[in-house]
C-alpha positions as CSV (number, residue, x, y, z in Angstrom):
1,X,-13.4,-9.5,5.2
2,X,-12.3,-11.3,8.0
3,X,-9.7,-13.8,7.7
4,X,-10.7,-17.9,9.4
5,X,-9.0,-18.4,13.3
6,X,-6.1,-21.1,12.5
7,X,-6.0,-23.6,15.8
8,X,-2.3,-23.3,16.6
9,X,-1.9,-19.3,16.4
10,X,-0.6,-17.0,18.9
11,X,-2.1,-13.9,20.2
12,X,0.1,-11.4,18.9
13,X,-0.2,-13.2,15.4
14,X,-4.2,-12.7,15.9
15,X,-3.2,-9.3,16.6
16,X,-0.2,-9.0,13.9
17,X,-3.2,-10.3,11.2
18,X,-5.9,-8.2,11.9
19,X,-3.4,-5.0,11.6
20,X,-2.2,-6.3,8.4
21,X,-6.7,-6.5,7.3
22,X,-6.8,-2.8,9.0
23,X,-4.0,-1.9,6.2
24,X,-5.5,-3.6,3.1
25,X,-9.1,-2.2,4.5
26,X,-7.2,1.7,4.4
27,X,-5.5,1.3,1.1
28,X,-8.3,-0.7,-0.8
29,X,-10.4,2.8,0.3
30,X,-7.7,5.3,-1.2
31,X,-7.2,3.3,-4.5
32,X,-9.6,3.8,-7.6
33,X,-12.2,1.8,-8.5
34,X,-11.1,-0.9,-11.2
35,X,-8.1,0.1,-11.8
36,X,-5.8,-1.3,-8.8
37,X,-8.5,-3.0,-7.4
38,X,-8.8,-5.9,-8.6
39,X,-11.5,-9.9,-7.5
40,X,-10.1,-13.2,-8.0
41,X,-12.8,-15.6,-8.2
42,X,-12.4,-18.7,-5.6
43,X,-9.7,-18.7,-3.2
44,X,-7.8,-15.6,-2.5
45,X,-4.1,-14.5,-3.0
46,X,-3.0,-13.4,0.4
47,X,-0.6,-10.4,-0.4
48,X,2.0,-8.6,2.1
49,X,2.3,-5.0,2.1
50,X,6.3,-5.8,2.1
51,X,8.7,-2.4,2.8
52,X,11.5,-3.9,1.3
53,X,10.5,-5.3,-2.0
54,X,12.5,-3.5,-4.4
55,X,10.5,-2.8,-8.1
56,X,14.1,-2.0,-10.0
57,X,15.1,-5.5,-10.0
58,X,11.1,-6.8,-11.6
59,X,11.5,-4.1,-13.9
60,X,15.2,-3.8,-15.3
61,X,13.4,-2.3,-18.5
62,X,13.6,1.3,-17.0
63,X,10.3,2.1,-16.3
64,X,10.4,2.0,-12.1
65,X,13.7,4.6,-12.8
66,X,11.4,6.7,-14.8
67,X,8.8,6.3,-12.6
68,X,10.5,7.6,-9.5
69,X,11.5,10.8,-11.0
70,X,7.9,11.4,-12.4
71,X,7.2,11.0,-8.2
72,X,9.5,13.2,-7.3
73,X,8.9,16.1,-9.8
74,X,5.4,15.6,-8.5
75,X,6.5,16.0,-5.0
76,X,8.7,18.5,-5.4
77,X,6.2,20.5,-7.4
78,X,3.3,19.7,-4.6
79,X,5.2,20.6,-2.1
80,X,6.6,24.1,-3.5
81,X,3.8,25.2,-5.3
82,X,0.8,23.6,-2.9
83,X,1.9,23.3,0.5
84,X,-2.1,22.3,1.5
85,X,-1.8,19.4,-1.1
86,X,2.1,18.3,0.2
87,X,0.6,17.8,3.8
88,X,-2.5,16.0,2.6
89,X,-0.7,13.6,0.6
90,X,2.4,12.7,3.2
91,X,-0.2,12.7,6.5
92,X,-2.3,9.6,4.2
93,X,0.7,8.0,3.2
94,X,1.9,7.9,7.1
95,X,-1.5,6.5,8.0
96,X,-1.1,3.3,5.8
97,X,1.5,2.2,8.1
98,X,-0.2,3.3,11.5
99,X,-3.2,1.1,10.9
């Protein structure tokens, strides 16, 4: 889905929006259906990928720290016992930010 062109945008702003659309499309392909993707009726809520987002400030009950621990343990296990899968995971993760 492409954005509608707004009046008064610079070429740089338009190019940045195109890059954001590419990132969203790439992320959507990677997600399991009906789990993270949700469909809104009517107007769509814009979403921005924010590198500075801190989920520990949103969820103060410790669930994020537990999730980070689990992710670290999985990463450690993959990087030491499943090296090919680890390299693939790293490569795909980096692709999100290159799009």
